[in-house]
C-alpha positions in Angstrom: 16.0 12.2 -5.3 16.9 9.3 -7.5 13.7 8.3 -9.4 13.3 4.6 -9.9 10.2 5.0 -12.1 7.5 7.3 -13.2 3.9 6.4 -12.5 2.8 3.9 -13.3 5.8 1.7 -12.8 8.1 1.8 -15.8 11.2 0.1 -14.4 12.1 -2.8 -16.7 13.7 -6.0 -15.6 17.5 -6.0 -15.6 18.8 -9.4 -16.8 20.6 -11.1 -13.9 19.2 -9.0 -11.1 17.4 -11.9 -9.5 20.7 -13.8 -9.6 22.4 -11.2 -7.5 19.9 -11.2 -4.6 18.5 -14.5 -3.5 17.4 -14.0 0.2 15.4 -11.0 1.5 14.5 -10.3 5.1 11.3 -8.2 5.1 9.3 -6.8 8.0 5.5 -6.7 8.0 2.5 -6.3 10.2 -0.4 -8.8 10.2 -3.1 -6.2 9.9 -3.9 -3.6 7.2 -2.7 -3.2 3.7 1.0 -3.8 4.5 0.2 -7.5 4.9 -1.4 -7.6 1.4 1.4 -5.6 -0.1 4.1 -7.9 1.5 2.4 -11.0 0.3 2.0 -9.7 -3.3 5.6 -8.7 -3.5 6.9 -11.9 -1.9 4.9 -13.9 -4.4 6.4 -12.0 -7.4 9.9 -12.3 -5.9 9.3 -16.0 -5.3 8.6 -16.5 -9.0 12.1 -15.2 -9.6 13.7 -17.7 -7.2 14.1 -15.2 -4.4 13.4 -16.5 -0.9 11.7 -14.1 1.4 11.5 -14.3 5.2 8.6 -12.2 6.6 9.4 -11.0 10.1 5.9 -10.1 11.4 5.0 -8.1 14.5 1.7 -7.5 16.2 -1.4 -9.7 16.2 -0.6 -13.4 15.5 -1.4 -14.7 12.0 -4.8 -16.2 11.5 -5.5 -19.6 10.0 -6.4 -17.8 6.7 -3.1 -15.9 6.7 -1.1 -19.0 7.3 -2.9 -20.5 4.3 -1.9 -17.5 2.3 1.7 -17.9 3.3 1.7 -21.5 2.2 0.5 -20.5 -1.2 3.6 -18.2 -1.8 6.7 -20.0 -3.2 9.9 -19.4 -1.2 8.1 -17.6 1.6 8.7 -18.3 5.3 7.4 -16.4 8.4 9.1 -15.5 11.6 6.4 -14.4 14.0 6.5 -12.1 17.0 3.9 -10.2 19.0 6.0 -7.0 19.6 3.9 -3.9 19.1 4.5 -1.7 16.1 6.1 1.7 16.2 3.8 4.6 16.9 2.1 4.6 20.3 3.9 6.4 23.0 4.0 3.4 25.3 5.4 1.0 22.7 9.1 1.9 22.7 10.1 -1.0 24.9 8.5 -3.3 22.3 10.2 -1.4 19.5 13.6 -1.9 21.1 12.9 -5.6 21.8 11.8 -6.1 18.2 15.0 -4.4 17.0 17.1 -7.0 18.9 15.0 -9.8 17.4 15.4 -8.4 13.8 19.2 -8.1 14.2 19.3 -11.7 15.4 17.3 -12.8 12.4 19.7 -11.0 10.0 22.7 -12.7 11.7 21.0 -16.1 11.5 19.5 -15.9 8.0 22.3 -13.9 6.3 19.9 -12.2 3.8 21.2 -10.3 0.7 18.8 -7.5 1.4 16.9 -6.0 4.4 13.5 -4.6 3.5 11.7 -2.6 6.3 8.0 -1.7 6.0 8.5 0.8 8.8 10.8 3.6 9.8 12.4 3.4 13.3 14.3 0.1 12.9 16.3 1.5 10.0 18.7 3.1 12.5 19.8 -0.3 13.9 23.4 -1.5 13.1 22.5 -3.6 10.1 25.1 -5.5 8.1 23.3 -4.4 5.0 22.0 -0.8 4.7 18.2 -1.3 4.8 15.6 -0.4 2.3 12.8 1.6 4.0 9.3 1.5 2.3 6.9 4.2 3.3 3.3 3.3 3.5 1.9 6.4 5.2 2.9 9.6 7.0 1.1 10.3 10.2 1.9 14.0 10.2 0.5 14.3 6.6 -2.6 12.3 7.7 -3.2 14.8 10.5 -3.0 17.8 8.1 -5.3 16.2 5.5 -7.9 14.8 7.9 -8.0 17.5 10.6 -7.3 20.4 8.2 -4.6 22.0 10.4 -0.9 21.7 10.9 0.2 18.5 12.6 0.5 18.7 16.4 3.9 17.8 18.0 2.3 15.5 20.5 4.9 12.8 20.3 8.3 14.3 19.7 10.1 11.0 20.3 8.2 9.4 17.4 9.1 12.1 15.0 12.8 11.9 16.1 12.9 8.1 15.8 11.3 8.3 12.3 13.8 11.0 11.3 16.7 8.9 12.5 15.4 5.9 10.6 15.0 7.8 7.3 18.5 9.3 7.6 20.0 5.9 8.3 18.2 4.1 5.4 20.2 3.0 2.4 17.2 3.9 0.2 13.6 5.1 0.8 10.8 4.0 -1.5 7.2 5.2 -1.5 4.3 4.2 -3.8 3.8 7.8 -4.9 5.9 10.9 -5.3 3.4 12.7 -3.2 4.2 10.5 -0.2 7.9 10.9 -0.7 7.5 14.7 -0.8 5.5 14.6 2.5 8.3 12.7 4.2 10.9 15.2 3.1 8.6 18.1 4.2 8.1 16.7 7.7 11.4 14.8 8.4 14.0 16.5 6.3 15.6 15.7 2.9 16.0 12.0 2.0 19.5 10.9 1.1 18.4 8.4 -1.6 14.8 7.8 -2.6 12.5 6.7 -5.4 9.0 5.7 -6.4 7.8 2.1 -6.9 4.0 1.9 -7.1 2.1 -1.0 -5.4 0.6 -3.7 -7.5 -2.0 -6.5 -7.5 -2.5 -9.6 -9.6 -5.2 -9.0 -12.1 -6.2 -12.7 -12.0 -7.5 -12.1 -8.4 -10.0 -9.4 -9.5 -11.7 -10.6 -12.7 -14.4 -8.4 -14.2 -17.8 -10.0 -14.1 -19.7 -10.7 -17.4 -22.3 -8.0 -16.5 -22.0 -4.8 -14.6 -24.8 -4.5 -12.1 -26.6 -1.2 -11.0 -24.9 -0.5 -7.7 -22.1 1.6 -6.3 -19.4 0.0 -4.1 -17.1 1.5 -1.5 -14.7 -0.3 0.9 -13.5 0.7 4.3 -15.0 1.8 7.6 -17.7 4.5 7.9 -15.9 5.9 10.9 -12.5 6.3 9.1 -11.9 10.1 8.7 -9.2 9.6 6.1 -11.4 7.5 3.8 -14.3 9.9 4.4 -17.0 7.3 3.7 -19.4 9.0 6.1 -20.3 11.5 3.3 -21.9 8.6 1.5 -24.7 8.6 4.1 -25.5 12.1 2.9 -25.2 11.3 -0.8 -26.9 7.8 -1.0 -30.5 9.1 -0.6 -30.0 11.3 -3.7 -29.0 8.4 -6.0 -31.0 6.0 -8.0 -28.6 3.1 -7.4 -27.8 1.6 -3.9 -24.5 2.3 -2.3 -22.8 -0.8 -0.7 -20.0 -0.5 1.7 -17.7 -3.4 2.5 -15.7 -3.1 5.7 -15.8 -3.7 9.4 -18.5 -1.8 11.4 -16.6 -2.2 14.7 -15.2 1.1 15.9 -11.7 0.8 17.4 -12.9 2.7 20.5 -15.7 0.2 21.0 -19.2 -0.1 19.7 -20.6 -0.6 16.2 -21.2 2.1 13.6 -24.6 1.6 12.0 -25.5 2.9 8.6 -28.9 4.4 7.6 -28.7 5.0 3.9 -25.9 2.8 2.7 -26.0 -1.0 2.7 -23.3 -2.3 5.0 -21.8 -5.6 3.8 -19.4 -6.1 6.8 -15.9 -7.4 6.5 -15.7 -9.7 3.5 -13.1 -12.4 2.5 -11.0 -11.3 -0.5 -12.7 -13.7 -2.9 -16.2 -12.5 -2.0 -15.1 -8.8 -2.1 -13.5 -9.4 -5.5 -16.9 -10.8 -6.6 -18.7 -7.6 -5.6 -16.0 -5.5 -7.3 -16.4 -7.6 -10.5 -20.2 -6.8 -10.5 -20.3 -3.2 -9.3 -20.5 -0.5 -12.0 -18.9 2.2 -9.9 -16.3 2.3 -7.1 -16.3 5.4 -4.9 -13.6 6.6 -2.5 -14.0 10.3 -1.5 -10.8 10.2 0.5 -9.2 13.0 2.3 -5.9 11.0 2.7 -4.8 8.0 0.8 -1.0 7.4 0.1 -1.7 5.0 -2.8 -5.0 3.1 -2.5 -4.7 -0.7 -3.0 -8.5 -1.1 -2.8 -8.9 1.4 -5.7 -6.4 -0.6 -7.8 -8.4 -3.8 -7.0 -11.7 -2.2 -8.0 -10.2 -0.9 -11.2 -8.8 -4.3 -12.1 -12.3 -5.7 -11.6 -13.6 -3.2 -14.1 -15.3 -0.5 -11.9 -15.5 3.1 -13.0 -13.7 5.2 -10.4 -15.0 8.3 -8.5 -12.2 9.4 -6.1 -11.3 12.2 -3.8 -9.4 15.0 -5.5 -6.2 14.7 -3.6 -2.6 14.8 -5.1 -1.7 11.1 -4.5 -4.9 9.8 -6.2 -4.5 12.2 -9.1 -0.9 11.1 -9.5 -1.8 7.4 -9.7 -5.0 7.6 -11.8 -4.6 10.7 -14.0 -7.5 10.8 -16.5 -8.7 7.3 -15.6 -11.0 8.4 -12.8 -13.5 11.1 -11.9 -12.2 13.4 -9.1 -14.3 15.3 -6.6 -13.3 17.5 -3.7 -13.6 15.3 -0.5 -15.9 17.7 1.3 -18.2 18.6 -1.6 -21.2 16.3 -1.3 -23.1 18.1 -4.0 -20.4 17.5 -6.6 -20.0 13.9 -5.4 -23.7 13.3 -5.9 -23.6 15.0 -9.4 -20.6 12.9 -10.5 -22.3 9.6 -9.4 -25.6 10.6 -10.9 -24.0 11.4 -14.2 -22.3 8.0 -14.4 -25.5 6.3 -13.4 -27.5 8.1 -16.1 -24.9 7.8 -18.9 -24.0 4.1 -19.4 -21.7 4.9 -22.3 -19.6 7.3 -20.2 -19.6 4.8 -17.3 -18.4 2.1 -19.6 -15.6 4.3 -21.0 -14.4 5.3 -17.5 -14.4 1.6 -16.6 -12.2 0.8 -19.6 -9.8 3.6 -18.8 -9.5 2.6 -15.1 -8.8 -1.1 -15.9 -6.3 -0.2 -18.7 -4.5 2.0 -16.2 -4.7 -0.6 -13.4 -3.1 -3.3 -15.6 0.1 -1.2 -15.8 0.6 -1.7 -12.1 1.8 -5.3 -12.4 3.5 -7.4 -9.6 6.2 -8.3 -12.1 7.2 -4.6 -12.7 7.0 -4.0 -8.9 9.3 -7.0 -8.2 11.8 -6.0 -10.9 12.1 -2.5 -9.5 12.7 -3.8 -5.9 15.2 -6.3 -7.2 17.2 -3.5 -8.8 17.2 -1.6 -5.4 18.1 -4.7 -3.5 21.1 -5.3 -5.8 22.3 -1.8 -5.5 22.2 -1.9 -1.7 23.9 -5.3 -1.7 26.8 -3.9 -3.7 27.0 -0.9 -1.5 27.2 -3.2 1.5 29.9 -5.3 0.0 27.6 -8.2 -0.9 28.4 -11.1 -3.2 27.6 -9.1 -6.4 30.3 -6.5 -5.5 33.0 -9.0 -6.5 31.7 -9.0 -10.1 31.4 -5.3 -10.9 32.0 -5.8 -14.6 29.3 -8.4 -14.9 26.9 -6.2 -13.0 27.6 -3.3 -15.4 27.2 -5.5 -18.4 23.7 -6.6 -17.3 
């Protein structure tokens, strides 16, 4: 495995890299954290003069999302409603989306193809694509259900395996996620770690930390494991606030008894809560990286997190870790931070210091280095100047 960086991102900018790659075709969904990640990376690339075309699938963009797109320099969107890979009955959509993506590559002539999914990497691209892993469903099953993953959809596993083997390079935000891909789908030909990032300007710490604990996500989400907060909250002196949709995907609304449900908040309002909260808690069973944790740390929250390898890898000594299923230990950890303001302030400082190392500029520089390598391997423009490329 070729390591691009250690955590946090340590890849430095290579002079001239942005001159080698000027156009990127990137896939994205319009829901979940992939959209946030794609916007953040596109913004950082745009500041370097790189034009990004986001080829989005799934639910059409909302008015708010279109406003976000207009605020990113050099970003355009090609929109489709093809369903994403995963469900057993979605393969016709996956095939149709593949034809659409190849047409976009032919029309746009990008210098790099960046896929935020697995299956389409096996298409006959002119440029060997970069595949960025955001999660591993088989690892999710093991972590959440506590048993080996079931082979309920062999075709999905085969299509993911084909995509990973065809990729020019595979990137994940943590080494733990890369290892899980190798474990479930076989060795990766070329891979590396590039952590996610967020702009610190979007999550400013408030002037005063207020006496409440914040969590984000859905109470029904088994991976985020927020339901344990209903058990812990009555044992704490501070209220526990949870920001996230209460609507269950199978229908109905999940109602909380002991935590205060804030509902789904706009980013600016959520950032305000993060900037005021003293503690952010995420007792996750499964979390490949944790963009919300990064946002809370940038806003100055002390972190109490599930003791899982990926979160340990990202946060090291800048968080308090508790076993996801141990509600007694979780309650003790939260009560200690509540009762010891000096310790809580110290953990807040450690978390924010760590979070500032995950900058969008470092993330963009690391991706530009990969794009340039793949462009050369595919016979791109930069391949005709190998001496210049080596000199930079």
